[in-house]
C-alpha positions in Angstrom: 99.1 91.8 77.6 97.2 89.6 75.2 99.4 90.6 72.2 102.7 90.1 74.1 101.7 86.7 75.7 101.7 84.5 72.6 97.9 84.1 72.5 97.5 85.4 69.0 100.9 85.4 67.7 103.8 82.9 68.3 106.5 84.2 70.5 109.4 83.0 68.3 108.4 85.6 65.8 108.9 88.5 68.2 112.1 90.5 68.7 114.3 89.5 71.6 113.4 92.4 73.9 109.7 91.5 73.4 110.2 87.8 74.3 112.1 88.9 77.5 109.2 91.2 78.3 106.6 88.4 77.8 108.4 86.2 80.3 107.3 88.6 83.1 103.6 88.3 82.2 101.6 85.5 83.8 99.5 85.0 80.7 102.5 83.9 78.7 103.0 80.9 81.1 99.3 80.1 81.3 99.2 80.0 77.5 102.2 77.6 77.4 100.5 75.3 80.0 97.2 75.3 78.2 98.7 74.6 74.8 100.7 71.6 76.3 97.5 70.3 77.8 95.5 70.5 74.6 98.3 69.2 72.4 99.2 66.5 74.8 103.0 67.6 74.7 104.0 67.5 78.3 107.6 68.3 79.2 109.7 69.5 82.2 109.5 73.1 81.0 106.0 73.3 82.3 107.3 73.0 85.8 108.9 76.3 85.3 105.6 77.8 84.0 103.7 76.5 87.0 106.4 77.9 89.3 106.3 81.3 87.8 102.5 81.5 88.1 102.6 80.3 91.6 105.3 82.9 92.6 103.3 85.7 91.0 100.2 84.6 92.8 102.1 84.6 96.2 103.4 88.0 95.6 100.1 89.4 94.6 98.6 87.8 97.6 101.0 89.5 100.1 100.7 92.8 98.3 96.9 92.6 98.6 96.9 91.6 102.2 99.4 94.5 103.0 97.3 97.1 101.1 94.1 95.9 102.8 95.7 96.1 106.3 96.9 99.5 105.5 93.5 100.6 104.3 91.4 99.0 107.1 93.8 99.7 110.0 94.6 103.3 110.1 
């Protein structure tokens, strides 16, 4: 996930399919947010990054709750 998220290499140098794949990884959006904070370049695109991370967190939370209920209540 580190190689496809833009941490080490810029995403604009990747092929199109790899850019699309990286959009589904939360680390890609976290890198975009952290780069904007450190560079001081805030734009409206960061809202999308925050929303993607938030949605992925909510999905992971509900999956975790469901699996724990399934495991604890037999």
